[in-house]
All heavy atoms as TSV, in Angstrom:
chain	resi	resn	atom	element	x	y	z
A	1	MET	N	N	76.020	137.038	174.762
A	1	MET	CA	C	76.768	137.891	173.873
A	1	MET	C	C	75.858	139.033	173.435
A	1	MET	O	O	74.674	138.843	173.174
A	1	MET	CB	C	77.253	137.068	172.671
A	1	MET	CG	C	78.111	137.862	171.733
A	1	MET	SD	S	78.680	136.961	170.258
A	1	MET	CE	C	79.576	135.634	170.951
A	2	HIS	N	N	76.435	140.191	173.337
A	2	HIS	CA	C	75.683	141.376	172.939
A	2	HIS	C	C	75.241	141.222	171.479
A	2	HIS	O	O	76.005	140.754	170.638
A	2	HIS	CB	C	76.572	142.616	173.099
A	2	HIS	CG	C	75.798	143.884	173.113
A	2	HIS	ND1	N	75.416	144.504	171.958
A	2	HIS	CD2	C	75.335	144.635	174.135
A	2	HIS	CE1	C	74.745	145.600	172.263
A	2	HIS	NE2	N	74.683	145.701	173.589
A	3	PRO	N	N	74.011	141.606	171.158
A	3	PRO	CA	C	73.496	141.406	169.795
A	3	PRO	C	C	74.360	142.077	168.718
A	3	PRO	O	O	74.556	141.514	167.638
A	3	PRO	CB	C	72.103	142.035	169.824
A	3	PRO	CG	C	71.712	142.040	171.252
A	3	PRO	CD	C	72.963	142.139	172.042
A	4	GLU	N	N	74.888	143.265	168.997
A	4	GLU	CA	C	75.709	143.950	167.989
A	4	GLU	C	C	77.020	143.205	167.761
A	4	GLU	O	O	77.505	143.121	166.628
A	4	GLU	CB	C	75.965	145.390	168.413
A	4	GLU	CG	C	74.712	146.245	168.365
A	4	GLU	CD	C	74.945	147.645	168.935
A	4	GLU	OE1	O	76.097	147.972	169.243
A	4	GLU	OE2	O	73.957	148.377	169.052
A	5	THR	N	N	77.574	142.634	168.814
A	5	THR	CA	C	78.803	141.851	168.693
A	5	THR	C	C	78.539	140.597	167.885
A	5	THR	O	O	79.315	140.230	166.995
A	5	THR	CB	C	79.339	141.474	170.082
A	5	THR	OG1	O	79.489	142.657	170.860
A	5	THR	CG2	C	80.652	140.743	169.988
A	6	GLN	N	N	77.431	139.937	168.171
A	6	GLN	CA	C	77.077	138.721	167.449
A	6	GLN	C	C	76.835	139.027	165.969
A	6	GLN	O	O	77.266	138.279	165.094
A	6	GLN	CB	C	75.832	138.091	168.067
A	6	GLN	CG	C	75.498	136.742	167.490
A	6	GLN	CD	C	74.352	136.069	168.214
A	6	GLN	OE1	O	73.737	136.639	169.109
A	6	GLN	NE2	N	74.069	134.851	167.838
A	7	LEU	N	N	76.178	140.141	165.680
A	7	LEU	CA	C	75.919	140.528	164.297
A	7	LEU	C	C	77.227	140.800	163.564
A	7	LEU	O	O	77.403	140.400	162.410
A	7	LEU	CB	C	75.019	141.763	164.258
A	7	LEU	CG	C	74.598	142.258	162.881
A	7	LEU	CD1	C	73.816	141.165	162.148
A	7	LEU	CD2	C	73.758	143.511	163.006
A	8	ARG	N	N	78.171	141.458	164.217
A	8	ARG	CA	C	79.460	141.753	163.595
A	8	ARG	C	C	80.236	140.457	163.319
A	8	ARG	O	O	80.821	140.295	162.259
A	8	ARG	CB	C	80.272	142.696	164.501
A	8	ARG	CG	C	81.608	143.075	163.957
A	8	ARG	CD	C	81.474	143.881	162.682
A	8	ARG	NE	N	82.798	144.165	162.152
A	8	ARG	CZ	C	83.084	144.288	160.881
A	8	ARG	NH1	N	82.134	144.197	159.988
A	8	ARG	NH2	N	84.307	144.520	160.490
A	9	LEU	N	N	80.239	139.542	164.283
A	9	LEU	CA	C	80.909	138.261	164.078
A	9	LEU	C	C	80.279	137.482	162.929
A	9	LEU	O	O	80.970	136.847	162.124
A	9	LEU	CB	C	80.877	137.429	165.361
A	9	LEU	CG	C	81.782	137.908	166.496
A	9	LEU	CD1	C	81.531	137.071	167.750
A	9	LEU	CD2	C	83.245	137.821	166.089
A	10	HIS	N	N	78.968	137.538	162.839
A	10	HIS	CA	C	78.267	136.864	161.743
A	10	HIS	C	C	78.670	137.469	160.403
A	10	HIS	O	O	78.921	136.742	159.433
A	10	HIS	CB	C	76.759	136.962	161.948
A	10	HIS	CG	C	75.977	136.438	160.790
A	10	HIS	ND1	N	75.874	135.095	160.505
A	10	HIS	CD2	C	75.270	137.081	159.825
A	10	HIS	CE1	C	75.133	134.942	159.414
A	10	HIS	NE2	N	74.762	136.134	158.993
A	11	ALA	N	N	78.743	138.776	160.331
A	11	ALA	CA	C	79.123	139.450	159.090
A	11	ALA	C	C	80.554	139.084	158.684
A	11	ALA	O	O	80.836	138.844	157.501
A	11	ALA	CB	C	78.987	140.963	159.241
A	12	LEU	N	N	81.456	139.014	159.655
A	12	LEU	CA	C	82.841	138.639	159.363
A	12	LEU	C	C	82.919	137.203	158.843
A	12	LEU	O	O	83.629	136.913	157.876
A	12	LEU	CB	C	83.710	138.806	160.602
A	12	LEU	CG	C	83.998	140.245	161.028
A	12	LEU	CD1	C	84.706	140.257	162.384
A	12	LEU	CD2	C	84.835	140.958	159.986
A	13	ARG	N	N	82.198	136.297	159.482
A	13	ARG	CA	C	82.211	134.900	159.058
A	13	ARG	C	C	81.583	134.736	157.677
A	13	ARG	O	O	82.072	133.969	156.840
A	13	ARG	CB	C	81.476	134.036	160.082
A	13	ARG	CG	C	81.431	132.582	159.734
A	13	ARG	CD	C	82.805	131.946	159.769
A	13	ARG	NE	N	82.680	130.529	159.443
A	13	ARG	CZ	C	83.552	129.858	158.730
A	13	ARG	NH1	N	84.641	130.440	158.294
A	13	ARG	NH2	N	83.365	128.588	158.466
A	14	ALA	N	N	80.519	135.466	157.409
A	14	ALA	CA	C	79.870	135.396	156.099
A	14	ALA	C	C	80.825	135.882	155.010
A	14	ALA	O	O	80.918	135.285	153.934
A	14	ALA	CB	C	78.582	136.213	156.101
A	15	ALA	N	N	81.559	136.954	155.282
A	15	ALA	CA	C	82.521	137.473	154.314
A	15	ALA	C	C	83.642	136.455	154.080
A	15	ALA	O	O	84.078	136.245	152.938
A	15	ALA	CB	C	83.091	138.798	154.803
A	16	GLU	N	N	84.074	135.800	155.138
A	16	GLU	CA	C	85.115	134.778	155.027
A	16	GLU	C	C	84.632	133.604	154.178
A	16	GLU	O	O	85.358	133.105	153.310
A	16	GLU	CB	C	85.502	134.302	156.423
A	16	GLU	CG	C	86.606	133.282	156.450
A	16	GLU	CD	C	86.935	132.847	157.872
A	16	GLU	OE1	O	86.851	133.679	158.801
A	16	GLU	OE2	O	87.270	131.664	158.044
A	17	LEU	N	N	83.399	133.166	154.401
A	17	LEU	CA	C	82.847	132.056	153.618
A	17	LEU	C	C	82.678	132.434	152.148
A	17	LEU	O	O	82.936	131.618	151.259
A	17	LEU	CB	C	81.507	131.612	154.207
A	17	LEU	CG	C	81.597	130.867	155.536
A	17	LEU	CD1	C	80.199	130.653	156.102
A	17	LEU	CD2	C	82.321	129.553	155.382
A	18	ARG	N	N	82.268	133.666	151.880
A	18	ARG	CA	C	82.129	134.116	150.488
A	18	ARG	C	C	83.489	134.130	149.794
A	18	ARG	O	O	83.610	133.741	148.628
A	18	ARG	CB	C	81.500	135.502	150.440
A	18	ARG	CG	C	80.020	135.498	150.677
A	18	ARG	CD	C	79.412	136.876	150.392
A	18	ARG	NE	N	78.130	136.968	151.043
A	18	ARG	CZ	C	77.906	137.589	152.196
A	18	ARG	NH1	N	78.872	138.232	152.804
A	18	ARG	NH2	N	76.700	137.606	152.731
A	19	ARG	N	N	84.539	134.571	150.509
A	19	ARG	CA	C	85.879	134.611	149.935
A	19	ARG	C	C	86.359	133.194	149.630
A	19	ARG	O	O	86.892	132.930	148.552
A	19	ARG	CB	C	86.849	135.299	150.901
A	19	ARG	CG	C	88.273	135.411	150.354
A	19	ARG	CD	C	89.232	136.041	151.344
A	19	ARG	NE	N	89.131	135.518	152.703
A	19	ARG	CZ	C	89.659	134.364	153.117
A	19	ARG	NH1	N	90.304	133.597	152.292
A	19	ARG	NH2	N	89.529	133.978	154.378
A	20	GLU	N	N	86.139	132.255	150.561
A	20	GLU	CA	C	86.541	130.867	150.338
A	20	GLU	C	C	85.786	130.267	149.153
A	20	GLU	O	O	86.360	129.520	148.351
A	20	GLU	CB	C	86.305	130.033	151.586
A	20	GLU	CG	C	87.260	130.332	152.712
A	20	GLU	CD	C	86.965	129.512	153.965
A	20	GLU	OE1	O	86.199	128.533	153.884
A	20	GLU	OE2	O	87.501	129.865	155.025
A	21	ALA	N	N	84.506	130.572	149.024
A	21	ALA	CA	C	83.708	130.049	147.910
A	21	ALA	C	C	84.225	130.605	146.586
A	21	ALA	O	O	84.294	129.882	145.589
A	21	ALA	CB	C	82.240	130.400	148.102
A	22	ALA	N	N	84.590	131.874	146.566
A	22	ALA	CA	C	85.114	132.476	145.345
A	22	ALA	C	C	86.452	131.843	144.963
A	22	ALA	O	O	86.708	131.559	143.784
A	22	ALA	CB	C	85.273	133.978	145.530
A	23	GLU	N	N	87.305	131.590	145.946
A	23	GLU	CA	C	88.584	130.933	145.671
A	23	GLU	C	C	88.366	129.527	145.145
A	23	GLU	O	O	89.058	129.084	144.224
A	23	GLU	CB	C	89.440	130.893	146.930
A	23	GLU	CG	C	89.986	132.240	147.345
A	23	GLU	CD	C	90.712	132.185	148.685
A	23	GLU	OE1	O	90.857	131.066	149.251
A	23	GLU	OE2	O	91.128	133.253	149.157
A	24	TYR	N	N	87.420	128.819	145.715
A	24	TYR	CA	C	87.118	127.452	145.288
A	24	TYR	C	C	86.607	127.442	143.857
A	24	TYR	O	O	86.959	126.572	143.066
A	24	TYR	CB	C	86.092	126.827	146.231
A	24	TYR	CG	C	85.741	125.404	145.917
A	24	TYR	CD1	C	86.574	124.366	146.320
A	24	TYR	CD2	C	84.578	125.078	145.225
A	24	TYR	CE1	C	86.266	123.054	146.041
A	24	TYR	CE2	C	84.263	123.779	144.941
A	24	TYR	CZ	C	85.105	122.764	145.349
A	24	TYR	OH	O	84.786	121.465	145.055
A	25	ALA	N	N	85.787	128.416	143.510
A	25	ALA	CA	C	85.218	128.475	142.163
A	25	ALA	C	C	86.297	128.734	141.120
A	25	ALA	O	O	86.140	128.343	139.962
A	25	ALA	CB	C	84.147	129.561	142.096
A	26	LEU	N	N	87.396	129.366	141.508
A	26	LEU	CA	C	88.463	129.669	140.562
A	26	LEU	C	C	89.418	128.493	140.338
A	26	LEU	O	O	90.199	128.500	139.398
A	26	LEU	CB	C	89.274	130.882	141.053
A	26	LEU	CG	C	88.498	132.206	141.106
A	26	LEU	CD1	C	89.382	133.296	141.695
A	26	LEU	CD2	C	88.015	132.602	139.721
A	27	LEU	N	N	89.344	127.478	141.197
A	27	LEU	CA	C	90.231	126.328	141.055
A	27	LEU	C	C	89.838	125.495	139.839
A	27	LEU	O	O	88.660	125.394	139.495
A	27	LEU	CB	C	90.143	125.430	142.293
A	27	LEU	CG	C	90.724	125.958	143.587
A	27	LEU	CD1	C	90.430	124.972	144.712
A	27	LEU	CD2	C	92.218	126.159	143.458
A	28	PRO	N	N	90.805	124.866	139.184
A	28	PRO	CA	C	90.463	123.942	138.102
A	28	PRO	C	C	89.679	122.748	138.650
A	28	PRO	O	O	89.785	122.419	139.827
A	28	PRO	CB	C	91.820	123.475	137.560
A	28	PRO	CG	C	92.862	124.234	138.275
A	28	PRO	CD	C	92.222	125.012	139.377
A	29	ARG	N	N	88.912	122.097	137.808
A	29	ARG	CA	C	88.067	120.987	138.234
A	29	ARG	C	C	88.865	119.872	138.914
A	29	ARG	O	O	88.431	119.278	139.884
A	29	ARG	CB	C	87.314	120.383	137.048
A	29	ARG	CG	C	86.034	121.074	136.739
A	29	ARG	CD	C	85.151	120.984	137.927
A	29	ARG	NE	N	83.766	120.989	137.531
A	29	ARG	CZ	C	82.801	121.216	138.370
A	29	ARG	NH1	N	83.054	121.465	139.619
A	29	ARG	NH2	N	81.561	121.198	137.980
A	30	ALA	N	N	90.047	119.571	138.402
A	30	ALA	CA	C	90.845	118.487	138.977
A	30	ALA	C	C	91.276	118.819	140.395
A	30	ALA	O	O	91.373	117.937	141.241
A	30	ALA	CB	C	92.068	118.233	138.108
A	31	ALA	N	N	91.528	120.077	140.687
A	31	ALA	CA	C	91.963	120.468	142.025
A	31	ALA	C	C	90.787	120.472	143.000
A	31	ALA	O	O	90.985	120.333	144.201
A	31	ALA	CB	C	92.616	121.841	141.984
A	32	GLN	N	N	89.581	120.651	142.505
A	32	GLN	CA	C	88.416	120.681	143.383
A	32	GLN	C	C	88.099	119.292	143.918
A	32	GLN	O	O	87.587	119.151	145.017
A	32	GLN	CB	C	87.202	121.236	142.645
A	32	GLN	CG	C	87.312	122.706	142.362
A	32	GLN	CD	C	86.108	123.225	141.606
A	32	GLN	OE1	O	85.189	122.487	141.303
A	32	GLN	NE2	N	86.119	124.498	141.290
A	33	HIS	N	N	88.369	118.260	143.135
A	33	HIS	CA	C	88.067	116.890	143.545
A	33	HIS	C	C	89.329	116.051	143.403
A	33	HIS	O	O	89.494	115.346	142.414
A	33	HIS	CB	C	86.935	116.300	142.691
A	33	HIS	CG	C	85.668	117.084	142.786
A	33	HIS	ND1	N	84.877	117.065	143.907
A	33	HIS	CD2	C	85.071	117.925	141.934
A	33	HIS	CE1	C	83.839	117.857	143.719
A	33	HIS	NE2	N	83.936	118.394	142.537
A	34	PRO	N	N	90.195	116.108	144.389
A	34	PRO	CA	C	91.432	115.337	144.280
A	34	PRO	C	C	91.158	113.841	144.243
A	34	PRO	O	O	90.088	113.368	144.617
A	34	PRO	CB	C	92.211	115.729	145.537
A	34	PRO	CG	C	91.208	116.306	146.475
A	34	PRO	CD	C	90.082	116.834	145.639
A	35	ILE	N	N	92.145	113.110	143.783
A	35	ILE	CA	C	92.013	111.659	143.618
A	35	ILE	C	C	91.625	110.983	144.926
A	35	ILE	O	O	90.874	110.017	144.933
A	35	ILE	CB	C	93.320	111.060	143.037
A	35	ILE	CG1	C	93.144	109.591	142.675
A	35	ILE	CG2	C	94.470	111.219	144.013
A	35	ILE	CD1	C	92.422	109.383	141.393
A	36	ARG	N	N	92.102	111.522	146.027
A	36	ARG	CA	C	91.790	110.929	147.325
A	36	ARG	C	C	90.286	110.969	147.603
A	36	ARG	O	O	89.699	110.004	148.089
A	36	ARG	CB	C	92.554	111.697	148.403
A	36	ARG	CG	C	92.400	111.172	149.767
A	36	ARG	CD	C	93.311	111.934	150.692
A	36	ARG	NE	N	92.965	111.671	152.078
A	36	ARG	CZ	C	93.551	112.222	153.094
A	36	ARG	NH1	N	94.526	113.075	152.904
A	36	ARG	NH2	N	93.195	111.949	154.321
A	37	THR	N	N	89.648	112.080	147.269
A	37	THR	CA	C	88.206	112.217	147.478
A	37	THR	C	C	87.438	111.263	146.575
A	37	THR	O	O	86.518	110.579	147.013
A	37	THR	CB	C	87.764	113.663	147.213
A	37	THR	OG1	O	88.506	114.521	148.062
A	37	THR	CG2	C	86.280	113.841	147.467
A	38	ARG	N	N	87.837	111.213	145.296
A	38	ARG	CA	C	87.144	110.323	144.369
A	38	ARG	C	C	87.312	108.862	144.774
A	38	ARG	O	O	86.370	108.080	144.699
A	38	ARG	CB	C	87.655	110.544	142.948
A	38	ARG	CG	C	87.112	111.843	142.353
A	38	ARG	CD	C	87.497	111.988	140.918
A	38	ARG	NE	N	88.892	112.434	140.871
A	38	ARG	CZ	C	89.681	112.305	139.823
A	38	ARG	NH1	N	89.247	111.750	138.727
A	38	ARG	NH2	N	90.918	112.742	139.856
A	39	LEU	N	N	88.514	108.498	145.212
A	39	LEU	CA	C	88.753	107.134	145.663
A	39	LEU	C	C	87.909	106.808	146.893
A	39	LEU	O	O	87.329	105.727	146.996
A	39	LEU	CB	C	90.241	106.934	145.970
A	39	LEU	CG	C	90.635	105.560	146.505
A	39	LEU	CD1	C	90.331	104.482	145.477
A	39	LEU	CD2	C	92.103	105.550	146.875
A	40	GLY	N	N	87.816	107.757	147.805
A	40	GLY	CA	C	87.017	107.543	149.014
A	40	GLY	C	C	85.556	107.287	148.695
A	40	GLY	O	O	84.934	106.366	149.229
A	41	TRP	N	N	84.985	108.099	147.802
A	41	TRP	CA	C	83.576	107.907	147.458
A	41	TRP	C	C	83.353	106.611	146.687
A	41	TRP	O	O	82.317	105.955	146.812
A	41	TRP	CB	C	83.037	109.100	146.664
A	41	TRP	CG	C	82.720	110.236	147.566
A	41	TRP	CD1	C	83.353	111.432	147.637
A	41	TRP	CD2	C	81.695	110.268	148.571
A	41	TRP	NE1	N	82.794	112.204	148.622
A	41	TRP	CE2	C	81.773	111.521	149.207
A	41	TRP	CE3	C	80.728	109.371	149.001
A	41	TRP	CZ2	C	80.917	111.895	150.237
A	41	TRP	CZ3	C	79.876	109.737	150.029
A	41	TRP	CH2	C	79.976	110.986	150.628
A	42	THR	N	N	84.354	106.206	145.891
A	42	THR	CA	C	84.245	104.929	145.186
A	42	THR	C	C	84.218	103.780	146.182
A	42	THR	O	O	83.442	102.827	146.034
A	42	THR	CB	C	85.429	104.760	144.210
A	42	THR	OG1	O	85.414	105.857	143.295
A	42	THR	CG2	C	85.330	103.459	143.449
A	43	MET	N	N	85.042	103.880	147.213
A	43	MET	CA	C	85.056	102.833	148.242
A	43	MET	C	C	83.735	102.797	149.017
A	43	MET	O	O	83.236	101.727	149.344
A	43	MET	CB	C	86.235	103.052	149.188
A	43	MET	CG	C	87.572	102.816	148.514
A	43	MET	SD	S	88.969	103.206	149.565
A	43	MET	CE	C	88.812	101.947	150.806
A	44	VAL	N	N	83.163	103.937	149.282
A	44	VAL	CA	C	81.869	103.990	149.962
A	44	VAL	C	C	80.800	103.331	149.101
A	44	VAL	O	O	80.000	102.524	149.573
A	44	VAL	CB	C	81.481	105.449	150.298
A	44	VAL	CG1	C	80.029	105.538	150.717
A	44	VAL	CG2	C	82.398	106.006	151.373
A	45	GLU	N	N	80.796	103.660	147.809
A	45	GLU	CA	C	79.811	103.072	146.898
A	45	GLU	C	C	79.969	101.555	146.827
A	45	GLU	O	O	78.984	100.806	146.874
A	45	GLU	CB	C	79.980	103.676	145.501
A	45	GLU	CG	C	78.965	103.179	144.505
A	45	GLU	CD	C	79.150	103.798	143.133
A	45	GLU	OE1	O	79.931	104.752	143.005
A	45	GLU	OE2	O	78.501	103.303	142.202
A	46	LEU	N	N	81.205	101.081	146.743
A	46	LEU	CA	C	81.452	99.648	146.700
A	46	LEU	C	C	80.982	98.976	147.992
A	46	LEU	O	O	80.344	97.915	147.963
A	46	LEU	CB	C	82.941	99.374	146.490
A	46	LEU	CG	C	83.368	97.911	146.495
A	46	LEU	CD1	C	82.694	97.162	145.358
A	46	LEU	CD2	C	84.874	97.813	146.393
A	47	GLY	N	N	81.274	99.593	149.125
A	47	GLY	CA	C	80.835	99.040	150.399
A	47	GLY	C	C	79.321	98.945	150.490
A	47	GLY	O	O	78.774	97.950	150.980
A	48	LEU	N	N	78.633	99.967	150.005
A	48	LEU	CA	C	77.168	99.938	150.031
A	48	LEU	C	C	76.623	98.830	149.137
A	48	LEU	O	O	75.635	98.174	149.468
A	48	LEU	CB	C	76.597	101.292	149.617
A	48	LEU	CG	C	76.805	102.412	150.628
A	48	LEU	CD1	C	76.350	103.742	150.047
A	48	LEU	CD2	C	76.078	102.125	151.922
A	49	ARG	N	N	77.262	98.613	148.007
A	49	ARG	CA	C	76.819	97.530	147.126
A	49	ARG	C	C	77.009	96.175	147.801
A	49	ARG	O	O	76.169	95.290	147.682
A	49	ARG	CB	C	77.594	97.565	145.813
A	49	ARG	CG	C	77.178	98.684	144.907
A	49	ARG	CD	C	77.935	98.633	143.613
A	49	ARG	NE	N	77.609	99.777	142.780
A	49	ARG	CZ	C	78.136	100.009	141.607
A	49	ARG	NH1	N	79.039	99.173	141.116
A	49	ARG	NH2	N	77.797	101.061	140.914
A	50	LEU	N	N	78.132	96.008	148.481
A	50	LEU	CA	C	78.402	94.735	149.157
A	50	LEU	C	C	77.423	94.494	150.298
A	50	LEU	O	O	76.999	93.366	150.545
A	50	LEU	CB	C	79.841	94.705	149.679
A	50	LEU	CG	C	80.923	94.625	148.609
A	50	LEU	CD1	C	82.292	94.770	149.254
A	50	LEU	CD2	C	80.827	93.326	147.834
A	51	VAL	N	N	77.029	95.529	150.993
A	51	VAL	CA	C	76.109	95.392	152.122
A	51	VAL	C	C	74.726	94.988	151.641
A	51	VAL	O	O	74.043	94.197	152.287
A	51	VAL	CB	C	76.040	96.723	152.907
A	51	VAL	CG1	C	74.875	96.731	153.877
A	51	VAL	CG2	C	77.334	96.952	153.666
A	52	HIS	N	N	74.315	95.484	150.486
A	52	HIS	CA	C	72.960	95.227	150.001
A	52	HIS	C	C	72.812	93.925	149.217
A	52	HIS	O	O	71.719	93.558	148.844
A	52	HIS	CB	C	72.466	96.398	149.161
A	52	HIS	CG	C	72.210	97.621	149.982
A	52	HIS	ND1	N	71.217	97.706	150.919
A	52	HIS	CD2	C	72.845	98.815	150.042
A	52	HIS	CE1	C	71.241	98.872	151.502
A	52	HIS	NE2	N	72.238	99.570	150.999
A	53	GLN	N	N	73.924	93.234	148.970
A	53	GLN	CA	C	73.837	91.951	148.270
A	53	GLN	C	C	73.646	90.835	149.275
A	53	GLN	O	O	74.290	90.808	150.318
A	53	GLN	CB	C	75.109	91.691	147.470
A	53	GLN	CG	C	75.256	92.566	146.255
A	53	GLN	CD	C	76.529	92.247	145.490
A	53	GLN	OE1	O	77.358	91.483	145.960
A	53	GLN	NE2	N	76.659	92.815	144.319
A	54	PRO	N	N	72.767	89.874	148.985
A	54	PRO	CA	C	72.613	88.732	149.887
A	54	PRO	C	C	73.856	87.862	149.823
A	54	PRO	O	O	74.510	87.779	148.786
A	54	PRO	CB	C	71.391	88.000	149.338
A	54	PRO	CG	C	71.289	88.423	147.922
A	54	PRO	CD	C	71.875	89.806	147.842
A	55	PRO	N	N	74.204	87.204	150.912
A	55	PRO	CA	C	75.362	86.308	150.898
A	55	PRO	C	C	75.162	85.185	149.884
A	55	PRO	O	O	74.042	84.747	149.630
A	55	PRO	CB	C	75.445	85.764	152.309
A	55	PRO	CG	C	74.372	86.421	153.100
A	55	PRO	CD	C	73.549	87.270	152.193
A	56	LEU	N	N	76.262	84.709	149.316
A	56	LEU	CA	C	76.176	83.661	148.281
A	56	LEU	C	C	75.651	82.348	148.837
A	56	LEU	O	O	74.860	81.674	148.193
A	56	LEU	CB	C	77.544	83.459	147.635
A	56	LEU	CG	C	78.075	84.642	146.850
A	56	LEU	CD1	C	79.486	84.353	146.340
A	56	LEU	CD2	C	77.160	84.954	145.688
A	57	GLY	N	N	76.075	81.954	150.016
A	57	GLY	CA	C	75.653	80.687	150.585
A	57	GLY	C	C	74.590	80.851	151.652
A	57	GLY	O	O	74.649	80.216	152.692
A	58	ALA	N	N	73.608	81.683	151.403
A	58	ALA	CA	C	72.564	81.943	152.405
A	58	ALA	C	C	71.716	80.689	152.604
A	58	ALA	O	O	71.237	80.075	151.655
A	58	ALA	CB	C	71.670	83.089	151.950
A	59	ALA	N	N	71.576	80.293	153.838
A	59	ALA	CA	C	70.768	79.119	154.161
A	59	ALA	C	C	69.289	79.506	154.141
A	59	ALA	O	O	68.912	80.584	154.572
A	59	ALA	CB	C	71.160	78.579	155.527
A	60	ARG	N	N	68.480	78.615	153.629
A	60	ARG	CA	C	67.036	78.868	153.601
A	60	ARG	C	C	66.387	78.334	154.857
A	60	ARG	O	O	66.728	77.271	155.339
A	60	ARG	CB	C	66.403	78.177	152.401
A	60	ARG	CG	C	66.687	78.863	151.115
A	60	ARG	CD	C	65.756	78.327	150.076
A	60	ARG	NE	N	66.549	77.844	148.945
A	60	ARG	CZ	C	66.067	77.067	148.011
A	60	ARG	NH1	N	64.841	76.635	148.073
A	60	ARG	NH2	N	66.821	76.691	147.009
A	61	ALA	N	N	65.417	79.075	155.348
A	61	ALA	CA	C	64.644	78.613	156.502
A	61	ALA	C	C	63.491	77.761	155.965
A	61	ALA	O	O	62.762	78.156	155.075
A	61	ALA	CB	C	64.095	79.795	157.293
A	62	ALA	N	N	63.351	76.541	156.501
A	62	ALA	CA	C	62.310	75.639	156.008
A	62	ALA	C	C	60.999	75.877	156.666
A	62	ALA	O	O	60.765	76.336	157.677
A	62	ALA	CB	C	62.743	74.201	156.230
């Protein structure tokens, strides 16, 4: 790809990302983190806790 073309595409994408970030910043807090996202992260946290706990009936090696 020609360097000037690549630079122009980069500038367009950067402007698009800045516009999306500005729109996101204007959203209310509740809209930024919908219940689905919060529920998903809660499930991930719970899963990690379960993985790091030893089983209740763990057999001991003699």
